[in-house]
Each structure stands twice: as C-alpha cells, then as structure tokens.
N, C-alpha and C positions, 0 to 999 in steps of 0.2 A: 427432488425438486431443489433448484438453486435458491439461495436466500435472495430476497428482493434487493438488498443492498449491493449485491454483486451481479445482478441481472440487468444488462443494458437494454434500454427501450429505444434509444436512438443515438446516432453518432454523426457528427459533421466535421469534416476536415477544414482547417483554415489554411490560408496561403503561407502562414508563418510556421508550418510544421507542428501545429497544435491540433488537438481534438476537443470538440465540445461534446461532452458526454451527458446523457440523461439516463438515470437508473430507474428501475421499477419502483423504488421507494420514494420517487419524486425528487431526489437530489440531483443537482446539476453541477458539473465540474468542467474546468478547462485544464488540460494537461499538455505541457510542451514535451515533444518527443525528440527534440534536437539532440540532447545528450545521449538518450537511449539509442538513437540511430547511429551516432558516432561510435558508441561503445560496442555495438554488436554488428560485426561484419555481415551476418545473415540478413540484416535489415537494410543493407546498402541500397537496394532498389527504391526504398522509400525517399531517397534524396531526389528522385525524379518527381517534380510537382504533379505530373499527370498520374503517376502511380499513387502518390500520397492522397490525392483528391478522390481516389476510388474507394476510400474507406467505407465499410459498411458493417453492420452488426452481424456477427457470426451466429452459428446455430444456437438456438435457445437463449440468445442474449449472453452467452458465456464468454464472448471475445469480440475483438475487432479484427476484421480480415481485409486485406487489400488485394485488388486485381484478381479476385477469385482464386488466390493462391494460398493453400494451407501452410506454406512455408513463411508467409507474411501474416502472422497472426500474433496478437497480444491478448492475454487473458484480462477479462473485465475486472477481476479483483485486484490484480497488479496495477492496472491503469488507475483504479480508484485510489489505491494507496499512494501512487506517485502524485496524483492530483492533490490529495490531502496534504502530503508533505510539501509540495510546491506552494501551497497556500499558507504554509507556516504552521500547520497543525501536526498532530501525531497520528500516524496510521496504525491499524491493527497489526501490520507486519512488524512494527517496532516491538510489540509485546512478544510475538513469535520469536523474533531474532534474539531478544534479550534472554528469553527462557532457554533457547537452544545454546546460545553462547555460554550460559552459566549452568547448563545441564540441569534445569529445574523442571520438575513436574508442575502441573497446575496447582496442586495442593501446596507444594513447597514455595512456589512463587507467590501465592496468595498470602501465606504466612510471612514471607520476607517483606511484602509490601503492606501488610496490615489490612488486607482487603478480604472480603468474603470470596470463596472459591467461585461462586456464581457471578459476582460482579466482574472478577478478572476474566472469566469465561466470556462474558458479554463483550469486554474490550478486545479480547483475543479474536473473537469471531467476527468483529466488525459490526455487530448489531448495535453497539453503543459507541459513541466517540470516546477516544482515549483522552482523559484530561491531562493537561500539561503537568499538573502536580504528580500524577502517576508516572509519567515519563521521567520527571526529575527524581522521583523516589527510586526508580530503576537505576538511573545513573549514579545516584548517591550510594545505593546498596552495593553496586559494583566497586565504587571507590573504597568503601569500608572493607570489602572482601580483599581487594588488592593490597590493602595496608594491614593484612592479617587481623582484621576485626577491630583495629584501633582507629579512632577518629583522628584525622590529621588536623591540627590547628595551624592557621595561618600565622606567620611570624610578624 
C-alpha cells in the first residue's frame, strides 16, 4: 500500500505547464513542469498543449500519465518533492540525497544531525515535513566535513 502523502487523488493541468495536485493526505500543491520538460527529451511531447492537458492520475495514484502513454509518466512522490521545493520548502528527497552524497546510513545521519533515528526516518519518508533547520544542519555538516572537521571562521 502506498503512503497517503505519495498517493494522488486528483490532477489538473493548467495552460501554463503546471499541474494542480491533490494527494490522499489532503495536501494540495501546484508544480511547474516547464524546466522538467526542457531537461528531459523523453517529455518533449508535453510541450504540445493538447497532450499536456490530457494529464490524469495513473494506476493506484502512483503517478501522472499523459495521452494514455506509459512513456509520458511522472511519479507522484517526485512531483510532490518538486512542488514542495518550488514553494520554498525542503522535500524528503533532500534528506535522501544528502545521505547518499555523504554515504550515511540512517543511524549515522541521525547522529550527525543530533536527531533521533525515528524522526530522521519520518523526514526521509516524507511522512513529516523537513524543517529548514534540519536542511541547514545537513549543509553545515557537509561544510565541516569538507574542511576536515574544522570550523571555518569568516574573516
């Protein structure tokens, strides 16, 4: 069973290449796909307004699909992450990427951030929003590691 926060209940395409998304947890987001379409040649057909307007919820709410074409499909969790980031917040993918970039297990990442393993797991799974302070702690931790564990003081 998919987590509610990543299960789409409805989608509506806008004329400006955005999607209005509603998730099973009741949250609603708008996500612009202009940059995504430009960056991925496989999505070229979405530049056609008629194709883009055909957006619908995919099987089991796991994705958005266009023109009944499995090649034109974007995952619901990735769309939510993009929407959260476009709104100026921090997505669960930030935590995943930070851990992968630094080769950290859940336990090691929790210790590095001074968080409980359970709380970090909530952030990483997307079941709880990632506080900006946690994102800043991730970035600060990376800076310290880059400077061989020494805190750099501004001159």
